[in-house]
MDAnalysis code that builds the backbone (N, CA, C; Angstrom):
import MDAnalysis as mda
import numpy as np

u = mda.Universe.empty(333, n_residues=111, atom_resindex=np.repeat(np.arange(111), 3), trajectory=True)
u.add_TopologyAttr("name", ["N", "CA", "C"] * 111)
u.add_TopologyAttr("resid", np.arange(1, 112))
u.add_TopologyAttr("resname", ["MET", "ASP", "LYS", "PRO", "PRO", "SER", "ASN", "PRO", "GLU", "ARG", "VAL", "TYR", "TYR", "SER", "ILE", "GLY", "GLU", "VAL", "ALA", "ARG", "LEU", "PHE", "ASN", "VAL", "ASN", "THR", "SER", "LEU", "ILE", "ARG", "PHE", "TRP", "GLU", "LYS", "GLU", "PHE", "ASP", "LEU", "ILE", "ARG", "PRO", "HIS", "LYS", "ASN", "LYS", "LYS", "GLY", "ASN", "ARG", "GLN", "PHE", "THR", "PRO", "LYS", "ASP", "VAL", "ASP", "ASN", "PHE", "HIS", "LYS", "ILE", "PHE", "HIS", "LEU", "VAL", "LYS", "GLU", "ARG", "GLY", "TYR", "THR", "LEU", "GLN", "GLY", "ALA", "LYS", "ASP", "LYS", "LEU", "LYS", "GLU", "GLN", "PRO", "GLU", "SER", "LEU", "ASP", "ARG", "ASP", "PHE", "GLU", "ILE", "TYR", "LYS", "THR", "LEU", "GLU", "LYS", "LEU", "LYS", "GLU", "PHE", "LEU", "THR", "VAL", "LEU", "LYS", "LYS", "GLN", "LEU"])
u.atoms.positions = np.array([
    [-7.170, -5.170, 6.680],
    [-5.953, -4.299, 6.443],
    [-5.552, -3.274, 7.077],
    [-4.496, -3.034, 7.913],
    [-4.141, -2.397, 9.232],
    [-3.744, -0.948, 7.910],
    [-3.850, -0.159, 8.614],
    [-3.314, 1.290, 8.050],
    [-2.037, 1.722, 8.194],
    [-0.787, 2.396, 7.642],
    [0.414, 2.450, 8.031],
    [0.562, 3.408, 9.305],
    [1.283, 3.167, 10.039],
    [1.455, 4.019, 11.310],
    [1.852, 5.414, 10.898],
    [1.093, 6.458, 11.477],
    [1.310, 7.806, 10.916],
    [2.568, 8.407, 12.033],
    [3.703, 7.933, 11.624],
    [4.949, 8.385, 12.159],
    [5.587, 9.387, 11.007],
    [5.638, 10.656, 11.184],
    [6.376, 11.318, 10.220],
    [7.790, 11.147, 9.956],
    [8.747, 10.731, 11.150],
    [9.942, 10.439, 11.243],
    [10.313, 9.073, 10.797],
    [9.537, 8.336, 10.676],
    [9.912, 6.946, 10.237],
    [10.182, 6.869, 8.932],
    [11.608, 6.425, 8.493],
    [12.090, 6.381, 7.230],
    [11.925, 5.143, 6.503],
    [12.078, 3.641, 7.347],
    [11.636, 2.677, 6.568],
    [11.207, 1.858, 7.679],
    [10.265, 0.685, 6.598],
    [9.680, -0.304, 7.179],
    [10.231, -1.464, 6.528],
    [10.436, -2.421, 7.613],
    [10.607, -3.989, 6.997],
    [9.908, -4.435, 6.467],
    [9.901, -5.794, 5.853],
    [9.366, -6.456, 4.552],
    [7.964, -7.097, 5.527],
    [8.310, -7.520, 6.883],
    [7.473, -8.090, 7.832],
    [6.441, -6.959, 8.194],
    [6.970, -5.640, 8.193],
    [5.856, -4.801, 8.818],
    [5.315, -4.448, 7.541],
    [5.494, -4.465, 6.576],
    [4.735, -4.190, 5.535],
    [3.554, -5.071, 5.121],
    [4.093, -6.652, 5.493],
    [3.159, -7.781, 5.036],
    [2.232, -7.799, 6.182],
    [2.267, -7.079, 7.317],
    [1.487, -7.437, 8.376],
    [0.267, -5.942, 8.197],
    [1.027, -5.014, 7.724],
    [0.077, -3.612, 7.398],
    [-1.183, -4.131, 6.472],
    [-0.675, -5.351, 5.520],
    [-1.831, -5.469, 4.501],
    [-2.227, -6.905, 4.723],
    [-1.808, -7.695, 5.735],
    [-2.197, -9.010, 6.236],
    [-2.106, -9.735, 5.012],
    [-0.744, -9.678, 4.454],
    [-0.581, -10.460, 3.584],
    [0.998, -11.423, 3.549],
    [1.437, -12.230, 2.815],
    [2.591, -13.170, 3.118],
    [3.771, -12.146, 2.453],
    [5.181, -12.403, 3.143],
    [6.171, -11.511, 2.556],
    [6.654, -11.703, 1.227],
    [5.907, -13.246, 0.566],
    [6.644, -13.612, -0.626],
    [5.410, -13.013, -1.607],
    [4.378, -12.295, -1.299],
    [3.613, -11.418, -2.248],
    [4.255, -10.314, -2.374],
    [4.902, -9.750, -1.374],
    [5.560, -8.271, -1.309],
    [6.514, -8.463, -2.222],
    [7.399, -9.575, -2.234],
    [8.864, -9.898, -2.867],
    [8.138, -9.809, -4.387],
    [6.971, -10.760, -4.648],
    [6.672, -10.934, -6.117],
    [6.025, -9.587, -6.693],
    [5.478, -8.802, -6.007],
    [4.826, -7.626, -6.697],
    [6.170, -6.611, -6.675],
    [7.085, -6.635, -5.828],
    [8.293, -5.800, -5.817],
    [8.952, -6.346, -7.497],
    [8.935, -7.626, -7.711],
    [9.567, -7.872, -9.193],
    [8.705, -7.303, -10.230],
    [7.210, -7.499, -10.102],
    [6.425, -7.315, -11.099],
    [6.141, -5.779, -11.170],
    [6.080, -4.988, -10.186],
    [5.970, -3.436, -10.484],
    [6.780, -2.573, -10.234],
    [7.456, -1.666, -11.127],
    [8.450, -0.851, -11.153],
    [8.377, 0.263, -9.765],
    [6.856, 0.488, -9.368],
    [6.716, 1.206, -8.312],
    [7.394, 1.063, -6.948],
    [7.441, -0.123, -6.469],
    [8.002, -0.874, -5.610],
    [9.394, -0.919, -5.715],
    [10.224, 0.118, -5.168],
    [11.786, -0.052, -5.022],
    [12.498, -0.297, -3.721],
    [12.379, -0.923, -2.935],
    [12.728, -0.751, -1.533],
    [14.588, -0.758, -1.721],
    [14.760, -0.083, -0.513],
    [16.432, 0.028, -0.449],
    [16.899, -1.405, 0.176],
    [18.088, -1.663, 0.004],
    [18.650, -2.981, 0.714],
    [19.737, -2.453, 1.551],
    [19.667, -2.778, 2.762],
    [20.723, -2.517, 3.478],
    [22.063, -3.711, 3.548],
    [23.045, -3.613, 4.186],
    [24.209, -4.380, 3.767],
    [23.866, -5.810, 4.016],
    [23.059, -6.320, 5.002],
    [22.351, -7.813, 4.765],
    [21.523, -8.015, 3.711],
    [21.141, -7.410, 2.797],
    [20.167, -7.408, 2.020],
    [18.755, -7.344, 2.264],
    [18.568, -6.958, 3.596],
    [17.072, -6.953, 3.924],
    [16.579, -5.614, 3.235],
    [15.325, -5.751, 2.899],
    [14.572, -4.665, 2.210],
    [13.962, -3.628, 3.245],
    [14.090, -2.620, 2.974],
    [13.575, -1.642, 3.596],
    [12.780, -0.542, 2.747],
    [11.345, -0.348, 3.094],
    [10.672, 0.300, 2.478],
    [10.303, 1.615, 2.975],
    [10.217, 2.465, 2.204],
    [9.884, 4.036, 2.397],
    [8.309, 4.244, 2.383],
    [7.963, 4.987, 3.239],
    [6.511, 5.608, 3.211],
    [5.974, 5.653, 1.672],
    [6.620, 6.113, 0.694],
    [6.294, 6.065, -0.531],
    [5.910, 4.690, -1.401],
    [6.925, 3.691, -0.974],
    [6.671, 2.471, -1.307],
    [5.596, 1.880, -0.546],
    [5.275, 2.175, 0.715],
    [3.959, 1.757, 1.305],
    [2.776, 2.223, 0.547],
    [2.678, 3.350, 0.144],
    [1.721, 3.989, -0.536],
    [1.504, 3.180, -1.901],
    [2.741, 3.117, -2.462],
    [2.637, 2.551, -3.825],
    [2.019, 1.136, -3.691],
    [2.494, 0.318, -2.594],
    [1.983, -1.073, -2.490],
    [0.495, -0.998, -1.997],
    [0.032, 0.050, -1.486],
    [-1.424, 0.133, -0.941],
    [-2.189, 0.286, -2.410],
    [-1.784, 1.136, -3.450],
    [-2.290, 1.365, -4.590],
    [-2.598, 0.040, -5.384],
    [-1.214, -0.687, -5.473],
    [-1.581, -2.069, -6.202],
    [-2.565, -2.832, -5.495],
    [-2.215, -2.784, -4.100],
    [-3.216, -3.841, -3.253],
    [-4.542, -3.499, -3.514],
    [-4.868, -2.570, -3.713],
    [-6.594, -1.485, -4.017],
    [-6.778, -2.172, -5.383],
    [-5.914, -1.970, -6.187],
    [-6.479, -2.231, -7.780],
    [-6.543, -3.918, -7.670],
    [-5.529, -4.639, -7.310],
    [-5.862, -6.362, -7.474],
    [-6.556, -6.922, -6.619],
    [-6.622, -6.573, -5.029],
    [-7.149, -7.361, -4.500],
    [-8.318, -6.777, -4.178],
    [-8.731, -5.271, -4.325],
    [-10.133, -4.879, -3.548],
    [-10.597, -4.812, -4.889],
    [-10.347, -4.369, -5.987],
    [-10.983, -3.844, -6.823],
    [-11.037, -4.878, -8.202],
    [-10.024, -6.105, -7.865],
    [-10.019, -7.409, -8.856],
    [-9.276, -7.226, -10.366],
    [-8.531, -6.145, -10.441],
    [-7.698, -6.229, -11.585],
    [-6.873, -7.303, -11.419],
    [-6.378, -7.327, -12.853],
    [-5.235, -8.437, -13.047],
    [-3.828, -7.876, -12.745],
    [-3.081, -8.522, -12.794],
    [-1.507, -7.893, -12.525],
    [-1.390, -7.146, -13.582],
    [-1.634, -7.317, -15.066],
    [-1.462, -6.534, -16.088],
    [-2.335, -5.542, -16.326],
    [-3.460, -5.750, -15.679],
    [-4.580, -4.636, -15.747],
    [-3.870, -3.357, -14.891],
    [-3.586, -4.024, -13.696],
    [-3.083, -2.819, -12.406],
    [-1.700, -2.473, -13.151],
    [-1.004, -2.767, -13.839],
    [0.294, -2.406, -14.233],
    [-0.082, -1.207, -15.454],
    [-1.185, -1.472, -16.144],
    [-1.527, -0.826, -17.288],
    [-2.213, 0.664, -16.735],
    [-3.192, 0.377, -15.826],
    [-3.751, 1.391, -15.152],
    [-2.771, 2.234, -14.271],
    [-1.863, 1.910, -13.613],
    [-0.626, 2.488, -13.179],
    [0.024, 3.321, -14.033],
    [0.068, 3.050, -15.177],
    [1.050, 3.583, -16.474],
    [0.438, 4.470, -16.912],
    [-1.008, 4.398, -17.571],
    [-1.787, 5.058, -18.275],
    [-2.424, 6.495, -17.571],
    [-2.899, 6.160, -16.046],
    [-3.545, 6.933, -15.818],
    [-3.018, 7.296, -14.218],
    [-1.811, 7.400, -14.049],
    [-1.157, 7.640, -12.721],
    [-1.974, 8.845, -12.087],
    [-2.301, 10.315, -12.735],
    [-2.957, 11.146, -12.173],
    [-4.148, 10.738, -11.500],
    [-4.889, 10.500, -12.395],
    [-6.495, 9.977, -11.783],
    [-6.574, 8.744, -10.670],
    [-5.671, 8.186, -11.010],
    [-5.579, 6.808, -9.903],
    [-5.121, 7.443, -8.501],
    [-4.079, 8.305, -8.500],
    [-3.401, 9.065, -7.391],
    [-4.851, 10.038, -6.831],
    [-5.490, 10.596, -7.391],
    [-6.779, 11.258, -6.891],
    [-7.650, 10.447, -6.416],
    [-7.695, 9.385, -7.097],
    [-9.051, 8.441, -6.587],
    [-8.518, 7.801, -5.607],
    [-7.234, 7.382, -5.319],
    [-6.564, 6.818, -4.038],
    [-6.747, 7.781, -2.797],
    [-6.461, 8.889, -2.952],
    [-6.500, 9.724, -2.020],
    [-8.144, 9.923, -1.507],
    [-9.047, 10.026, -2.604],
    [-10.234, 9.817, -2.038],
    [-10.706, 8.871, -1.262],
    [-10.184, 7.754, -1.708],
    [-10.412, 6.095, -1.009],
    [-9.991, 6.231, 0.422],
    [-8.697, 6.608, 0.492],
    [-8.046, 6.947, 2.033],
    [-8.984, 8.064, 2.977],
    [-9.292, 9.208, 2.304],
    [-10.169, 9.708, 3.022],
    [-11.557, 9.113, 3.411],
    [-11.950, 8.421, 2.557],
    [-13.232, 7.519, 2.852],
    [-13.084, 6.603, 3.781],
    [-11.879, 5.725, 3.965],
    [-11.342, 4.860, 5.056],
    [-11.376, 5.468, 6.098],
    [-10.830, 6.768, 6.529],
    [-10.619, 7.647, 7.589],
    [-12.058, 7.863, 8.388],
    [-12.991, 8.315, 7.204],
    [-14.063, 8.708, 7.369],
    [-15.097, 7.290, 8.062],
    [-14.873, 6.023, 7.373],
    [-15.605, 5.051, 7.741],
    [-14.964, 4.947, 9.301],
    [-13.917, 4.864, 9.659],
    [-13.326, 4.601, 10.734],
    [-13.581, 5.481, 11.864],
    [-13.904, 6.528, 11.495],
    [-14.402, 7.609, 12.580],
    [-15.649, 7.457, 12.849],
    [-16.725, 7.198, 11.804],
    [-18.063, 6.851, 12.058],
    [-18.184, 5.587, 12.742],
    [-17.343, 4.775, 12.562],
    [-17.778, 3.053, 13.223],
    [-17.154, 3.438, 14.764],
    [-16.267, 4.351, 14.930],
    [-15.703, 4.944, 16.698],
    [-16.885, 5.736, 17.467],
    [-17.491, 6.501, 16.492],
    [-18.689, 7.210, 16.926],
    [-19.762, 6.113, 17.046],
    [-19.902, 5.342, 16.173],
    [-21.428, 4.347, 16.362],
    [-21.136, 3.827, 18.015],
    [-19.904, 3.340, 17.813],
    [-19.596, 2.363, 19.169],
    [-19.937, 3.446, 20.542],
    [-19.382, 4.749, 20.368],
    [-19.598, 5.547, 21.658],
    [-21.128, 5.802, 21.732],
    [-22.012, 5.496, 20.950],
    [-23.492, 5.951, 21.288],
    [-24.357, 4.787, 21.911],
])
């Protein structure tokens, strides 16, 4: 899974860009959009989905629960509703650890 580009000026991501970030099909993005209330992309005049950075973060949370931790869709929905604060905290810790892992990998290659 690629990490979202760190461009603070970026307002929207296309469905294709989001799919590439997580190495999934666009159909999974559309499916999870219907299943989870957290993902609510804007749609332009053509009807193309435009995902905000917040949508991408929410998709990352869902991806982490379902694909990496093995939750069922219902289990992920329950976790997101019942414990949003602890999930946000755990997710921030996870992202920090991923950055640390990336840094250490680069450092190892330089040695």
